[in-house]
Structure formats: C-alpha cells, structure tokens
N, C-alpha and C positions, 0 to 999 in steps of 0.2 A: 343169598345170604340168610343165615338163620336169624330169627327174631326171638329175643329173650323175653320171656313172659312175666318176669317179676323184676322189681326195681328196688335198689338198696340205697340207703343213705350213707353206706360205708364204702370205702374204696376196696372192692373185691374183684378179682379177675378170675373168670372161669377159663382155665387153661387146658390145652390138649397136647399131649406129647407127640401125637401123630396127626397127619393131615395138614392141609394148607388153607390159610385164610378162613378157618372155621372156628377161631377162638373168639368167642363173644366177650366183650369187655363191659364191666359195670363200674363206671367211675363214681367216686364218692362226691356227694354234693357238699360243698364247703360252707359251713356256718360262719367261719371267719376266713376271709380270703387270704391266701399266702402273700407274703411280701416278696416282690420280684427282685431278689438280691443275690441269687445263685448260692444261697445257703439253704439246705433242705432240712431246716429245723422247725418248719411250720407244722402245726398239728395235722393238717390235712395229708401231709406226706407220710405220716406215721400210722395211718389208719388201715393199711392193707398191704398186701404183697405187691412188689414191683414186677413188671414184665422183664424177664431175664433171658428168654429163649430166642435170642438173636441168632440167625444163621447167615452166612455170606451169600452174596450173588456175584462177587468178584473177590479173588481171582476165579472162583468156581462157585457153583450153587451148593448149598447145604453143608458147608464146612463150619466147624466151630471157630468163631473169630479169634484172632490173636489176642484181643483185649476184651474184657468183660464190659457189658453195658446194662444199665437198669433204666426203665422208663416208667413214668407215672402220668396219670390222667385224672383231672378233677374238673368241677364246674360249679358255678352259681347261676343265678337268674340272668346275669348280664355278661358273663365271661366264660371262656374255656381256659383251663390252666394245664400246662404241660411241664414236666421236669425230667431231665435225663442226667444220670450219673455215669460218666464215661471214664472208666479206669484206664490207666496207662502205666506200664512198668518203666517207661522212659519219658517222664514228663518234660524233660529238657528238649526232647525232639518233637514235641507237639508243634505243628505249624499253625500260627495264628497271626493275623494282621489287624492292627487298629486302623481300619480303612473306611472308605465311604461305602454306603449301602450298595448291595448287589455286586460287590467286588471280592467275594470270598471263595469263589469256586476252586481256587488253587490251595486253599487252607484245609485243615481238618474241619469238619462240620457235622452237625446233626440236621435232620430234616423231618418235619412233621408233614406227611402227605395226608390231606384231609378232604374226604368226599363229604361235603356238608349236606347233600341231599340223599346220600346213600343209594344212588341210582346208576353208578358206574358211567356217568356221562362226562364228568369233569372233576377236577380236584384243585385245591390250593396247596402250594408247597411253601412251607416256612423254613428257611435255612438260617442257622445261627452258628457262628464260629466260636472257639473257646473263649474269646474276649467279649462275647455278647453282640457282635456286629451282625446285622440282619441282611438277609436277601429273601426275596419272595417271587413266586411265579404262579401262573395259571396254566393248567394242562387240560386240553380238550381236543378231540378228533385227531389224536396222534401227535399233537404239537405242544411243546412247552414254551410259554411266553414269559420271559423274565422282565418285561417292561412295566408290569403293574407295580404299584406301591401301596400296600395296605398300612393302616394305622394299627400297630400292636406294640407290646412291650417285651423286652428280653434282657437278660443279664447272663454274663458268663464269668467264670472264675477258674483259673488254673492253680492247682496245689500240688503237693508232693505225691498224690496218688492218681492224678489225671486232671479232669476238669468237670465242672457242673454247669448245667444250663437250666434256667427257668424262663417260662413264657406265659404271658397273659394275652389272650386274643379276645378283644371285645366283640360281642355278637353283632354290634353295629357295623363292624368292618367286613362282615361276610354275608352271603346270601344263604338262607336256609328255609326249611319248610315252615309254614304257619300253623301246623297241626299241634295238638296238645302234647303228643308224644313225638319227639323229633329223632329220626334215625340217621346216623352218620356212620362213616367208616374211616379208619386210620391205618396208616403204615408208618412205623417209626424206622428211621434210617440213620446210619452213621458211616462216615467216611474217615479213614486214616490215610492221610496223604502220602506219607513216606513209604507205606506198604501197598498203595493203590488198592486198598481193601475197602469194600462196602458190604455192610451187613444190615439185615432188616428183621423186624418183627411186624407181622407174622412172617415165617419163612416163605419164600417164593417157591412155587412148584416148577421144577425144571421143564416140565411139559408145556408150561405157559410162558416160559422165558421171562422177559421184563415187563409183562403185562400187569403192572402194579394195580391199575384201577379195578381189575376184576378180582383182586386177592386181598381186599381190605379186611381188617378185623372190625366187625360191626359193634356199635354201641348205641344206646338210646338214652335220651335226656328228657326229663319231665319238668314241668312247672317253670319253663323258660319265660322270660319277658320278651315279647316280640316288639322290638322297638320301632317306633315311627321315626325313622331316620330323617333328620333335617340338617343339612350342611350348607353353610354360607362361606364362600371363598372369594373375598375381595382381593384384588391385586393391583399394584401400582408399578409402572415401569417408566424408565427414562432412558432415551438413547441419544447419544451425541456422536454424529458421524460426519466425517469429511471424506471427499473423494477428489481424484485428480480430474480437473476439467480445463481444457484449453492449455494444457501444459503446466498447470499449477494447482496446488491443493485449495479447495474451496468448500464452503459449507454445503453439505448435502441434506442434513436433517438435524433438528433440535426438537425431539418429540418426547412429550410426556403423555402418558395414557393411563386410564383406569379401566378395569374390567370387573365383571361379576359373574360368578358361576354358582349355581344353586343345585342341590341334590335333595330329592324328597323320596322317602321310602313309602310308596303306596301300601306295600306290605313288606315283610322281611325278605320276600322273594323277588319283588318287582320294584325297580328304581327308575325314577324320572330325573333326567339331567337337563339343565338348560343353561345357556351361556349367552351373555350379551357383550358385544365388543370383546371377544375372547382374547386372552393373551396366549399366543402359541409360540412365544419366544423359546429358543433352544439355548441351553447353557453351554453347549460344546459343539463345535463344527463337526460335520460328518468326516470320518476318517477318509483320507485321500485314496482314490482308486484310479488305476490306470484307465485313462479315457481317450486313448489313441486307437484308431482303427477298430471302431465298434460297429457291430451289426445291429445291436439293439441298445436301448438306454440302460444305464446302470440302475441297480436296485439299492435303495437306502431304507433302513429300518425306520419305523414310526417312533417318534419320541414325544409327541405333543399330548399332554395329559388328557384333554377332553376325549380323544379318540381311543385311549388305551383301555379304560374300564369296560369290561364285558365284550371286548372285541373278539374273543374266542367264539362268541355266539354267531358272528358273521362269517366264519370260515366255512368253506364248502368241502365236502369229502372229495377224495381223488384229485387233489391238487398236489403238485410236487411229488408225483408218483414214482419218479426215478430221477437220476442225475441228468437225464436228457429231456425231461418233461419241460416243454416251453411254458406251461401254465403255472405261474408262481402264486398268483392271487387273483380272485375274481372281484374282490372289493378291496382296493389298495388305497387307503385314505390319504396317502401323500400326493395323490392326484388332485386333492383339494388344497391348493397352494396358499391361498390367502382368505381363509374363512372369516366371515363377519358375524354370523349368527349360527348357533347350533342348538339342536334339541334332540334328546335321545331317550327312548323308553326301552328298558333292558331287564330281562329276568324271566321268572317262571310264573305260569298261571296254572295252578293245580300241580299234581304230581308228575304229569307227563308232557306238559306243553311249555316250550321255551319260545319267547318272543323278543325280537330285537328290531327296533325301528330307529332310524336316524334321518335327520334332515339338516342340511347345511347350505349356506349360500357362499359362493366363492367369488371374490372380487377380482375380475379380470382386467380392471383398469378401463379408463375412457368410458366411465359410467355403464359398464357392462357387468352383468352378473351371470354366474352359472348356478343352477339349482340342482342339488343332489339329494333326492329322497331315496331311502333304502328300506326294504322290509325283509325280515328273515324270520321264518317259523320252523320249529323242529318238534317232532313228536317222538317221545322216547319209546323204544321197543325193548324186547327182552335183552338181558345182560347189558352190554354197552352199545347196543344197536339203536338206530334212529332213522327216521325219514324226515326230509325237510324241503322247504321251498325258499327261493331267493328271488326278489325283484328289486332292481336298482336302475337308476337312470341319471343322466347328466344332460340338462337342457339349457341351451342358451338361446338368444334371439334368432340366431341363424342356423343352429345345428342341434340335433337331438340324438341321443344314443340310449337305448333301452335294452335291458337284459332280464330274462326271466327263465326259471326252470326249477328242477327238483334234484335232490341228491339223497344219499342214504348210506348207512353203514350197518352191516349184518354180521354178527358173530356166528360163524359156521360150526366151529369146534373151539375148545379152549385154546387151541394153538393157531387158529386161522380166522381171517377177517376178510370180508368182501366189502368194497366201497365203490360207489358209482355216482355219476351226475350226468344230466342232460339239460342243456340250456339253448335258448333261442335268443338271437340279438337282432335289433333293428337299428339301422343307421340312416338318419334323415338329414339332408342338407338343402337348405333353401338357396344356397349360392348357385348350385347347378341343378336344382330340382330333382335330386337323386334320392332313391330310397332302396337300401340294400338289406337283405335278410341273411343271417348266417346261423350255423349250428355248432355246438361244442358238445362232444361226448367224451366221457371218461369212465373207465372200468379198471379196477385193480384188485388183486388178490395178494394177501400177505400171510406168511406162515413163519412162526418163530418159536424155537425151543432152545434148550441149553446147547444142543448139538448141531442144529441146522437153522438157517434162515433161507427163505425163498420168497420171491415176489414176481408177479407177472402183471402186465398192464396193457391196456388198449386205449389209444388216444386218437380222436378224429376232430380236427378243427377245419371248418370249411373256409374257403378263400375269402368270403365276405363276412365272417364273424368279426365283430368289432366290440371291444370292451374299453371304452374311454376311462372307466372307473377301476379297471384292473391292471395287472401287470402280466402281459403275455408276450413272450419273446418272438414267437413266429406264428403266422396264420397259414392256412392252406397246407396242412400237414396231417398225414395219417401214419400212426406209429404203433408198433408192437414191441414190448420189452420183456426181458426175462432175466432173473438173477437167482443164482444158487450160491450159498455160502456155508460150506461145512466148517465147523469149529473144532479144532484139535487141542487137547489138553495134555501136553507132554509129561507133566508131573516132574519136571526137572527143577533144579534150583535157580536156573537162569531165565527160563521162558515160562510164563504163565499160560499163554494161549497163542495159537496160530489160526488165523482166519484165511481160508483159501476162497477167493471170490471169482466167479465167472459171470460176466454180464454181457448182454447183447441188446441192441436196439436197431430195428429195421424200420426205416421211415421213407415214405413216399412224398416228395414235394409235389403238391397238386398244381402249382403254377406252371412248373416245367415238365410235369409228368415223368419224373425221374426218381430212381431209388438212391438213397444214401444209407450207409451202415455205420454203426459204432459198436465196437467189441473190445472188451478188455478182460484181462486176467490179472489178479494181484495176490500178493502174500502180505499179510499184516501180522507183525510180531508184537505181542504184549509181554514186555520183560518184567521181571520182578523189580520192585521199586516202581516209580511212576514214569515209565518210558515206553514209547511206541515207535515202531518203524514200519512203513508201508512202501512196498515196491510194486509198481503197476506198469504194464505194457498194454498199449491200445493200438488196434487197427481200425481206422475210421475214415470216412469220406463225408463231404458236405456239398450240397447243391447251392450255388449262388449265381444268379443271373444266367441260368441255363447251362452252367458248366459244373463239372464234378471235380472237386479238389481233394487232395490228401490232407487229413488233419490228425493222423495217428502219430504216436511217439511213446516216450517213456516218462514216468513220473516217480519222484522219490519224496516221501513225506516222513518227517521225524519230529517227535515232541518229547520233552522230558523235564522233570524237576530234579536237578542234580542234588540240591540240598535245600534247606529252608530259605536260603538267600537267593539262589540262582536257578532260573528256569529258561528254557529255550524252545524254539520251534523252527523248522526249516521245510520249505517246499520248493522243489525244482521240477520244471517241466521243459522238455525239449520235444517239440511236435511240429508236424506240418501245419501251415497256416495260410490264410487267404488275405490278400490286400483288398479290403472292402472299398472299392471305388467303382466308378461307372465302367472302368475297364480293368476288372480284377485279374490278378495273376497269382501263381503259386509261389510260396515261400516257406521259410523255416523260422520258427520262433523259439526263443528262450525266455522263460519266465521264472523269476526267483522271488520268494518271500522269506524273509528272515525275521523272527521275533525273539526278543530277549527281555528278561526282567531281572532286576537286582534289588534286593530288599535287605539293606544292612541292619535295619531295626524294624520293630513292629509298627512304627509311625511313618517311616520314610521309604519310598521306593521309586525306582526309575524303570520305565518301560520304553522299549524302542522297537521300531519296525522299519524294515527296508523292503521295498517292492520295486522290481525292475522288469522291463520287458523290451525285447528287440525283435526286428523282422529283417530277414535277408532274402533278396530275390533269388530264387533257384536258377533262373535262366542266366543272369549276369553275375551273380555273386556279390552284388552291391548291397550294402546295408541301407534299408529304406527308412527306418526310424529306430530311435532308441530313447527310452524314458526311464526315469527312476524317481522314487519318492522315499524320503527319509523322514520319519516322524518320531519325536521323542516326547515322553510324558513324564514329568517330574512332579511328584505329589508329596506334600508333608501334611500329615493328619494330626492336628492339635489334640483332638479328642474324637468321640464318636460322631459329633455334630458339626465340627468345624474343620475345614481343610483349605490349603492353598495349592493351586495347581498351575503349572506352566506347560504349555504345549507349543513346540516348535516343529514346523513341517517345511522341509525344503524339497523342491522338485525341479528336475531338469528334463526338458523335452527337446529332442532334435528330430525333425521330419525332413530328411535330406532331399526327397524328391519334390518337396514344396519349398526348399531353401529357407526353412523356418527353424528358429531356435528360441527357446524361452526358459528362463530360470525364475522360480517363484519362491518366496519365503512368506510363510504364514506364521504369525505369533499370536497366541492367546494366553491371557493371564486371568485367573479367576480365584477369588476368595469367596467361599460358600459356607453358609450356615443353614443346616436343615435340622430343625428340632423334631418334627414329624413330617411325613409327606403332606405338603400344602402350606406348612408354616416355615417359610424360608426367607433368607436374605442373600442375594447374590450381587457381587460387584465385579465387573470384568472389563478388560481392555483387550482390543484386538487390532491387528494391523496386517495389511497385505502389501508386499513389495514385489516388483516384477522387473525383470531385465529381458529385453528383446534383442534378437539378432537376425540379420538378413545376409544371405550369401548368394548374391546374384553373380558375382565373380569373386575369386579369391583375392584377399583373405576374408575371413568372416569378420563382420563388423557388428559389435555389440553396443547397444545403448548402455548407459549407466543404470545400475539398480536404483529404481525409483519407487517411492511410496505411492501406491494406487488408492488405498483406502485405509482409514484408521478411525477409531472411535472407542468409546466406553459405554457401558450400559449398567443400569441399576434396576434391580427387581426386588420387590418384597411382597409377600402375601401372608395371610393368616387364615387358618382353617378354624371356623367356628362350628362345632358339632353340638347340636341341641337334642 
C-alpha cells in the first residue's frame, strides 16, 4: 500500500480514475463531532469531496452500479466516523427490517470493511441496513465470523431519494496500532437486495477476485488518543427448572448466580480478559439437526461471549480445505462444556506479532476438573502472509491430550495463496498406561479471479492423532483433492452468471488400507434478482469397518428472495448411504431441507425450517428409519433494542429396526432488551415435551405426550466502560 506523506485537517480524498486499491484517503479531523442521526448536515461532511467511484463485484466486476453511492470518512481523537448517501430511484422497493442485531443479511445494506492495522491480516466489517440496524463480523485467515458484537453507534433513514447511514465507531471498541501515526485501510460496500448487486470502493481488481483484504484504500490518522480500555461486566442470572423424575414433575433447580468479567487494555493492541464464575448461558437453543445414524458428532457454532472476542487469532491455516476435509477446527471451544474460570490475553505486540493465550477450567462433575491452556503466536509476512505456532492441551486427573505445531499462509501471486500446517499430538491415559503420538499435515493451494477458481489440497491424519480440544470427523486418513470452477457471464437478461464446478477427492483409509473416492460435477445458475439454483451429481464411495459402500447421488439446491416479504430455500439430496452400526449395510437416503421467511412489515417476521431424512435397505427394500424436524421462529421487534420471540420445534423419529418411535416438542419464549452488547435484560421460558412409542408386536403403542422439562430464566448485565 502507498503511504501518504502529508496530513490534512480537511476532508480531502486523493482519487485515481485507474488502478485498483491505490486510492489514498485523507479523512478530515472533526473539530465538532457529527450527530449520528442520518442527516448529513454536520459541518464535517461539508468539508470535502465524497467518494463516488463505486464499481460492482456482482453481477460482474467493474460495472457502473444501477444506483449512485457517496461515502464519507472523518475522525477525532476517540472515534472514527463514516457516512454513506445511498441513492435509489425506487425507494419503495428498498428492503429494510427493524430487526435484532446481525439479522440483516437479506436486506439492503452498506458495509465498512476496516483493516485497523493496515497489514492485510484481518478486518472488521460493520454492516448497517437502511433503518440503522447493525451487524458486525471479524474476518481473518479466509473466514468471516459473525458472532462478535462490537459497541458502536449507527443511524439510518429512508427518504424519497434513497437512504442515508451515519456511523460512530469508538476507538475503544477496536484494536489498532499504538504508534503516533496510525495506518488503516477501508473498503466501502453496498448491496441492493432486489438486484443482487454489490458494489465497492475502491473498485476490486478482477485478477484478484474477492480478495478484499489486499485491495484496501489506505488512510492515516494522527493525534489519536490511545485509550487504556477498562471494562467491567457484572451479570446476574436466575433459573427455575423442573424435570420429570419417577413419572412426575419435580424440582430440578432454583439457581441464582452472579458473575464478573473484566477487560483491560494493556495497550490499544493487546487486551487482557478475565472472568470469575462466568455466565455462559445461551439465549436460544441450538437449531435442531438430524442426529440419527451418525458416524461423527454434530458441529454446533460457538455462542458464549467470553470465547468470541479475538477467536480468529486461534484459527489455523489449512482447515476446512474442501467439502471433504475432516478437519473442521483444531481448537473448538465448545469442547469446554462447563467452564468455571477463564483468562485470555489477545492482540498484537509490535507491528508483526500476534499473541493469543487462553486458560479455562472445565467442571466435569464429581469434583473433577479439566484444565485447558492454549497458546497461539503468529508472525506477519509480506502481503497477507503469516507463519504461526499453536500449542494446546486438555488435562484431567486420568487423561491428557497435547497438540503442538506450526502453520502458515503465503501470497504467491495476487490471485493465488498457499496455506499449510503440521502438528503433533500426544495422548496419555493413566487408566491403561497408554501413550500414543500422532501427526496431522495439511497443505492447500487456492486461486481465484473473476473467471476462474481453483483449489488443491493434501491432508494426512495419522491413526493415532488425537485432538480432544478440536473437531475432527475422521482419523487415519490420507487425502488429495482438486477443484476447478470456470465462471461464465452470459450477458442475458435472465442469468447473471453460471458456475461450472468439477471436484475430486481421493482418500485412503489407513485403518483398513483401502481407497475411497468422491467426485462431483455441478452447474450453479445466478439469476437476475436474488435467486440461485444449483444442480450437482456425485459419484462417491466410503470405507466403514473394512467395507466399501456407495454414497453417490444427486443434489438440488435453490434459494431466492421473491419480493421484500417472501424468501425461500430448498435442498434435496438422494444418495447412497451407510447404516452405521456394528454390522453396516448399504442403503439409499433422501434428505430434504426447506426454508421460508415471511415479513409482512419491517417489525414482524416468521421464519420456518423443515428438515427430513430417511434410509432404505437396498437388500430388502425395507425402510430403516425416518425422521423430520419442523422449526418455526416468530419475532416481533418493538424497536431496535426490544423484541419478543417464540420458537416452536417439533420432531418425529422412527427407527424401525430398533422398534423405536419418538415425538418431541420444544417451545421457547423470549423477551429481550439489548441496549448495547453487554447491557442486556432477557426473560425466557422453555419447555420440552416427549412422546415415546414401542412396536415389539403390532400395533404401535404410544405413550401420551408428556412434559419432560420446563423452566424460565432471567438474565441481566451491564457493561461499564471506563
């Protein structure tokens, strides 16, 4: 990136009509801060030219957007300020929801992509819809994490010419360099939902594809206040739970609890977090997933606040290298199920060093604890490259598991990236006096431009590699994968783009010394308007308990936003399948997922999901199991801070070869007030009802639907920021 050599107190932008990401911005320093009200009548917005040279990345790169956008940037000693004027010739068609935080991806929105260190390693993304509702995320190592919640202010207003956004981002909410002159980078982004159009400033280079982090518009700030952040977050919770015991409902818990979390900024780059008796309660149950006939455990996203901040620094390169990669995460914090104490040091030391340390104790019950210390270090290289090391362990009185190794990411060309990792594990068990060592290797190459995507990877997981703190679906596997995806732009009024994808994965099961294969070809159509259709056919096999099974078939995926009120999604798979038992056999499976949303007003919406799966024995033609889950979410948003939500989830499961049938109803009700992240009041009620059936002989006998659990909870917390 170019470094600008002089600084102005006025809002002037040095613009270039050609080139990509070479437009140095010089924001005005505000003597009087703007009022965040979505009215651009403040003096600071009148002191210079706005950025206007937005170009599209969708439906194609480099086109003039259908609607005009102007962006502004300013700052003072304690805040960054952004404003966008988004013109629209059809303001009545602007899609905007008065919804809860992080629920605006289907709306029109703007996004401030902000690289606060100017080093191409990570960025913050601040999303705002036309009504001022926020979303935010953290991007690093090729992953965007929407679970973070920063403290910042925004306002949005729709008028006869489009809409206006204003943002104030306190420097206390982000991490940035401690130097006298602070270099950052920004990309302004706008999405128009009904056109499926996204445009950016600075324009993206088609030769680099969607590699935003390497194409930032640089700017520099002087005379910033480097705050010594100090946050205190006390929380109080109360839970009232009953459960069925000996055939009747009985008291399970009447628990009130207090917790305290502290955050201290050693510098504006390095943060120390500590928590005592932490509250890791979750406001909403995990969405139901089909849990019949599983080879490996289900993966659930992390939702607990203490583990969320800075967790991008714990990620390793070359995880989830392909759709067949069994390595999802090497440090998966949901393996810490009941933490009692946590402490974390996270951030940068100097311009090139990133440090992340975490220690937590996990209460296993019966006076047993697991100790989980983790250390992560990364050294920044040229462009968005880095090298790093990871060491993590999980120690109990009887068992120990330790992992250590290195990883890295190297930018080979503007379009290509090389990632790798190599780790060693040690598993020690005092129960049988065993001690096993294992290795994990990963290497991937990625190439992406406007016209082509390609990816190749190599994975080697030894039979004895063990990661109690990670999420790894299979061990004892050696795998090579390749993907080629040409992108075609028909230039028609109906289809924006067609992706032709060819993928192959060849894997050797080291336990059984047998090869398995997975190959697919697909066509994905991106239609004008916000609609997508993907057709895929796969030929694949899988090794299980020394046998090779057919798992190939066809897949259909579709998604679309019909209008501002109605959206839908559908996924259908019909494939070969394995009955995962001690005596496995070949079968066929149908899997269906249906999603729908209806939003009659900007305050009220209904979302529904249907998931079903079945399995039929190829040899006999008998249906072995059938299960489905229906989930409905009804939300009314009183304002940006207060909402009421009802979730009903009904599931039915029939496992015919086990003569087992079960119907379950889950009901959750929540009223929630969130002023800012951390300052919240939640009041909820939940209940679980179940009906069982046994079929030893015909006919099927069902028990009555009975309540198994019920209870309500209350939580309040207040964020003090000093």
